[in-house]
N, C-alpha and C positions, 0 to 999 in steps of 0.2 A: 645311480642312474646314468647311463650313457646314451648317446644317440642324438638324433635330430631334435627331439623335443627339448632336451636340456640345453642344447646349443641355441635353439631359437628363443627359449625363455631368457637365457642370459643376455642375448642381443636386445630383446625387447625391453628388459628391465633397464639396461644401460640407456636405451632411448628415453624411457620415462624419466630417468634421473637427469638426463641432459635437458629435458623440457621442464624440470621442476614439478613433475607430476608423480613422482615416486612416493608411495604411501607406506607407512609402517604402523603397527599397532602400538599405541603409547602405553607405557607401564604406569598406570594410574591407580591411586587409592582414593576413595571418597571419604570426606570428613565434614559432615554437615554441608555448608555451601562452598566448601573448599575442595580442591583437587591437590593431592600430593603427587608430584611428578618429578622424578630425578632428585628426590630429597628436598624439593622446594614446595612451599605452600602457596597455592595460587587460587584466586577467586574464580569460581566456575561461571563463565558466561558463554559456554558452548553447548550445554545440555538442553534437551527439550523438556526438562523437568519444570514446566512453567509455573506451577503453583508451589514448588519447593517441597512436595510431599515425599519425594524419593529418599530424602535423608532426614525425614521428620521422625526422630526416635520416639517421641511421645506417642505419636499416632501408631507406630509399629508396636510399642508396648501395650497400647490399648487393644490392638488386634490379638496379640499373644494372650492377653488376659481373657479376651472373648473366647479364644480357642480352649483355654484351660477350663472354662465353665461347661464345655460340651461333654457329654458322655463319650467314652472311648469308641462306642459303636457307631457314632455319627461323625467322628472327626474326619475332616477332609483328607483324602489320601495324598501322598507325595507324587504319585504318577497315575496317569489314566490307562496306560498300557495298550490302548486300542483307539481306533477311529470311532467317531460318534455313531456311525451306522452299525458298528459291531457291539462292543461293550463299553465304549468310552463316553457314552452319554450319561455321565454320573449326575446325581441329584443337584449338584451346584449349578449345572448348565441351564436346565429349564428354569430354575429359580432366578438366575442372572438374566435370562432373556425376558422373563416376566417383569422383573424390576426395571430393566431398561425400557420396556414398553410403557410402564407406569411413569417413568421419568419423561419419556417422550410426550405422553398425554398431559402430564403436568404443565408442559411448556406450551400447550395448545390453548386457544380460546375454548371456552366451555362447549360451545356449539360444535366446533370441529372435533373436539375430544370424543364426544358421544357418537359421532358419525364415522370416525376414522376406521379404515380397514387395514391399517398397517400392522406388520409383524416384524419380529427381530430374529436374526440368525447370527449367532456368535461363531467366529472363526479364529484361527490361530494367530493371525497378524494382519496388519494393513496390507502387507505384500500379498499374503494369501488371498485376501479379498479382491484386490485389484487385478491379480493375474487370473482370477477365477470367474468373476461375475460376467465380464464382457464376452469371453468365449462361451460361457453357458447360454447367454442370451442369443449369441450368434447361431446356436444350434436350432433355434426356432425357424421354421420355413417362412420368414418374413423378409422381404427386400429392405435392406437396412443401409443407411448412411450414418457413419459414426464421425462426429466432428469434435475434435479435441483442441483445447488451448495449447499453444506451442510450448508452454512452460509447465505442463503437468508432470507429476512425479514419474520417475523411471518405472515404477511398478505398474502404472496405468499404461505407459508405452508398451511394456512387456505384455500386458493383457491384450492390447490390440494386436501385437505381433503374433500372439499365440492363437488368434483366430485362424491365421494361415490362409493359404490360397485356395484350399478345398471348398471353403464357404464362399462361392462366387456371388452369392446374393448379398454379401456384405462388402461395402466399400468404405474407404477411410480418407479423411482430409483433415488438415490442421488449420485453425484460424489464428491470426495474429493475437498476441497476448492481450487479453481483456479488450479486444477490439470488437465492439458490438456491431459496427457497420460491416466489417468483414464477415463476421458470423452470419449476419442477416443476408448478405449477398450470396453466401454459399447455400443457405437454406432456400433462397429464391431460385437459385440455379438448379435445385433438385427437381428432377422430372417427376411426372405423375406415377412412374413406375416405382418410385421410392415410397414404401409403405410406412416406414418408421425412421425417424431421425433421432439418434441418441447424442445429446450434447454433453461432453465430459469436461469437468473442470475441478480444480481444487477451490475450496472456499478461501483459505489463507495459503498463499503459495510458499512452499517450503524454503526456497532460497532467497526470494525477494521480499517476503513478508507482507505483500500487498493483498488486497481483498478482491474477490470476484464480485461482479455486479449481479448479485442473486435476484434482486428485484427486477432488474432489466431482463435477466434470463427468463424469469417467470412471465413477464409481460410478453416476451417473444414467444414463449410456449403457448400462450393464450391465442396467438395469431395463427397457429398452425397445429391442427390436432395430431399430426404425426410426431410431434416433438416430445421426447422424454428427457428428463434431466438427471444426470449422474454427478453427484457432488461429493468429493472427498474432504471431510471435515477434520482430518487427522490433526492439523495444527490449530484448530479452533475449539475442539472439544475441551471443556473445562475452563477455557479462556474467555469465551464470549457467550453472551446470553445470560439472562437473569438466573437461570438454573444451570448454566454451564453447558448447554446442549450444542452451542456453536453459533456460527454466523447465521445459519438458517433460522435459529430461534430469535436472534437479535433483529433480523430483518422480517420476521413473521412470514417466512416462506416455507415452513416445514412441510405442510401438507401438499405443497405444489411441486415438491421435489420427489422424483420417482425412486431414486436410489441414493440413500444417505449412508456413507461409509464413515465410521469413526473408529478411533484406536484407543487402547488402554495403555500403550507404551510410552506416553508422553505426560500429559497433565495428570493422568490417573496413577502414574508411577507403578504400573503393573505390566501385564502382557496380554496380548490378544486384540481382537477387533470385532466390529459388528457391522451389519448392514440392516438398515430399516427400509422396508419395501412393502409392496402389496403382499397380502398373505399367500396368494397363489404363486407369486414369484418366489417367495421363500421355499415353497414346496418344490418348485422347479430347480432351484439352486441345490437343494438337498439331493436331488436325483441326478443332476448334470454337472455340477461344479467340481471339477477334478481336484483342485487344490483343497477342497473340503472333504471329498470322499476318501482320498488316499493319504490323509494326514492323521497321525495319532493326535488325539485331543490334548490340549494343555492339561497340566495337573489340576486336580480338584482344589488343592490348596491355593493355587493361583486365582482361580475363579472366586473362591471364598474371599480372598483379599480384595479383588475387584469389587465384589458386592459390598464389602465393608466401606470402601472408598466411595462407591456410588451413593450409598445412603447419606453421606456427608456432602456430596457435590452441590446440591441446591443451596446449602447454607454457607458456601465459601465465597460469597460476594465480596467480602472485605479483602480477600486475597486477590480476586480478579480486579478490584478497583485499584489496589496498590500496584499491581502488575501494570495496569494501564498507565498509572502515574509515572513510574520509573521508565517505562518504555518510551513514553512521549517525551520525557525529559532528554533522553539520549538522542532520540530521533530528531528533535528540534535542533539540538546542538550540531549534529552531523550535517543537516540541511541548512543550518544557519537561517532558519525560518520559523518564527513563533506561530505562524499560521498553519503549520503542518498538523494534520489531525491524526489521532491514534489509529493505526492500522492493525498492529499485532506486536507480540514480543520479539519478533524476528526483524532485526535491523541490519540490512546489508551495507557494509562499509567497502565500497568497490574501489579497488586499486588499479585494475586493468590487466597487467601482465602477471604471470605466475611468480616471477622472482620478487616482485614488489610485495605480493601478498604473503609470501613466505617470510620475507624480511620483517614486515610489519607484525606478523604473528609472533615472531621471535622477540621483537622489541616489546610488545605488550606482555609477553611472558616474563621478560626481564623486569618489567614494571609491576609484576605481581598478578597478572590476569591470565587465566587459562583460555587462550584463544587459538583457533586453528585456521589455516588457510583453506579456502574452498576454491578448487581449480577445475578446469575442464577434465573429464567430460561431465562433471556434476553440474557445471554452469557453462554457458556459451563461451567460446574463445574470445579473449579480450575483456572478460568481465570477472576475472579472478578477484576474490574478495575475502574479507574477514566477515564471517556470519556471527554478528553479535546477538546473543540470545538472552533476553532478560528473564528473571524469575522473581517470584514474590518474596524470596528471602533477601533480595538486594535492598540496601538502604539508599536513601537519597545521597548520602555521603559517598557510598560506593560508586554511584553513578557519576558524581562530580569528579571523583578521582579518575574514573575511566575517561571522561570527557577531556580532562587535562592531557591525557596521553594521545588523544586523537587530533 
């Protein structure tokens, strides 16, 4: 290739390298809780495999045995070959959605469970969900103000951007991270012309690992009938709540949240995502959500594996408890504060500048830990960090060795 594109790419890549922002795909092999990289065996503390199921060979063997017991005629296929609206809505998908709804209702108080009108829609990924839901909601002829936390995931930011300027009845503002006073002020400033206010947040923030105040948001929602809550539980699903449904389960706010997004690519060790919402909204998304309509469905075998894991999820409290223990141990050591409470398995070790983050990641790798530097634009300028991610396979001794290196 010759011409201006290649020349510009070369110049921009050089700029990224000079800023310590150049990224490369690492040559890694997984071996239980270890990563083999450049012929070195490193303890994996960078993956989102929070419960350690991704490399649980015994669980995978159980799944393969389960498949072998099936008649050939009903074995899940290796590919869906179509979108769900054509021929890709294979039998595993309605079963998965029904079982997800049962899981959701299991986490509700009995009275709420019998009255709930929620439904579940499974999509291909958390990214597909977040870039599709808000633009689909924006197609409704309702004057809307969207208020997002400043630290929401890039997929949610892209979802807002995809609404575009043609939907002039939708406006967008950001509120300071977890700042309820600022959010309240923005809501109070909304004129009577605003018919709907959608507040968008993550439950566990992916880079900082802190929690949104879901109970505070629900209280705020009760003060203004225009407010709807959109909560991305990607990093809380499987991790929090007695049944593993996330922070909304732990805070008993499930029925108060209008759009709950969860993913299977982290604690579930699978692929795909879901949205729990009002049954009528599910039908609207099926008809208007472009990332759903124009995507080939995931393979049936993938959804079969997700169902297999889902059946076990409520019984994995011992893994969740151990995960909380090791996460809190490392978090307290970093903050040198025994009063620090458990937030999540994501522990940011902030270095500041890019070079320091790169150097510390390399030092930790030399010490036997697979860690990676997180730099802008993933995080704000001046907050480059090592994103330490705990998982249920780590021992207390593993954590103590890590603490020594910090």
